[in-house]
C-alpha positions in Angstrom: 0.1 0.1 0.0 1.5 3.5 -1.1 1.7 6.5 1.3 -0.9 9.1 0.8 1.9 11.7 1.7 4.2 13.0 -0.9 7.0 15.4 -0.7 5.9 19.2 -2.0 2.6 18.7 0.2 2.0 22.0 1.9 -0.5 23.5 4.3 -0.8 26.9 5.9 -2.4 28.4 9.0 -3.2 32.0 10.1 -3.6 33.2 13.7 -3.9 36.2 15.5 -1.7 36.3 18.6 -3.9 37.4 21.7 -2.5 38.5 25.3 -2.4 35.0 26.5 0.2 34.2 23.7 2.8 36.2 25.7 6.2 35.1 26.6 5.3 36.2 30.4 3.0 33.5 30.7 6.3 31.2 30.9 8.2 33.6 32.8 7.0 37.4 34.4 10.4 39.0 33.4 10.5 38.2 29.5 9.2 40.7 27.1 5.4 41.0 26.4 5.7 39.5 22.9 4.6 36.5 21.0 6.3 33.3 22.8 8.3 31.0 21.3 6.8 27.9 22.8 3.6 29.2 21.1 5.1 29.6 17.7 6.3 26.0 18.1 2.9 24.7 19.1 1.5 26.6 15.8 4.1 24.8 13.9 3.4 21.5 15.4 -0.5 22.4 14.7 -0.1 23.2 10.9 1.7 19.9 10.4 -0.5 17.9 12.3 -3.4 19.4 10.4 -1.6 18.7 6.9 -1.1 14.8 8.2 -4.6 14.7 9.4 -6.3 15.5 6.2 -4.9 11.8 4.9 -4.9 9.8 8.1 -6.6 6.3 7.9 -9.3 5.8 10.6 -7.6 4.8 14.2 -4.4 7.0 13.2 -3.1 9.9 14.6 0.2 11.5 14.5 2.8 12.5 17.3 5.7 15.0 17.2 9.3 13.3 17.5 11.7 16.5 16.9 11.6 20.3 16.2 14.7 22.2 15.5 13.4 25.9 15.6 14.6 29.2 15.1 12.7 32.3 16.3 14.3 35.4 14.7 12.2 38.5 15.2 9.6 39.2 17.8 6.1 39.8 17.2 4.0 42.3 19.0 0.7 40.7 20.5 -2.3 41.3 18.3 -0.5 40.9 14.9 -1.3 38.0 12.7 0.9 34.9 12.4 1.0 32.8 9.3 2.8 29.4 9.3 3.4 27.4 6.2 4.3 23.9 6.4 5.8 21.4 3.7 6.4 17.9 3.7 10.2 17.4 2.5 10.5 13.7 3.3 8.7 10.7 4.0 10.0 7.4 5.0 7.4 4.9 6.2 5.5 6.4 8.9 8.1 9.1 9.6 7.1 12.7 7.9 9.6 15.5 8.0 8.3 19.0 7.2 10.0 22.4 6.7 8.3 25.4 8.3 8.5 29.3 7.9 6.5 31.7 9.9 5.8 35.3 9.1 4.0 38.3 11.0 2.4 41.0 9.4 6.0 42.6 8.8 8.7 40.1 8.4 9.7 36.5 8.8 9.8 35.4 12.1 10.8 31.8 12.4 11.8 28.6 10.5 11.9 25.0 11.8 12.5 21.2 10.7 9.8 19.1 12.3 9.3 15.2 12.3 6.1 13.5 13.0 5.5 9.8 13.2 2.0 8.3 12.0 0.7 6.0 14.8 -2.1 3.7 15.8 -4.0 5.5 18.4 -5.3 2.5 20.3 -1.8 1.2 20.6 -0.2 4.4 21.7 -2.9 4.8 24.2 -2.7 1.6 25.8 1.1 2.0 26.3 0.5 5.3 27.8 -2.2 3.9 30.2 0.3 1.1 31.0 2.7 3.6 32.0 0.6 5.7 34.0 -0.3 2.4 36.1 3.4 2.1 37.0 3.3 5.7 38.5 0.7 4.3 40.9 1.9 0.6 41.7 
């Protein structure tokens, strides 16, 4: 069975930043600008959305790595646009190249890897691990 994923597939997401997206949510002595962890989250989300359009029933995806460069600050209230592109497909592992822009300039870029999983098997392993905590 061939993969529904091919290098060159793209997806884009636009969001307006909000006060709760501030770096100060992570530490109060940081600038009151769009936080790097939120940028990483948007990059994960746009890549997961692309994968989800092509998954079979019972499949999900998980992120396994991200190499992110946050290159410019974005004032809160500004729109951020993130584009992902599949650059490699190796079995169930997909690699993405991402770029992010605010309304003025490029603010970030990343390489991100995700793995397609069987949700029931994954959730069973997580539940078994959680049981070890209570044993």
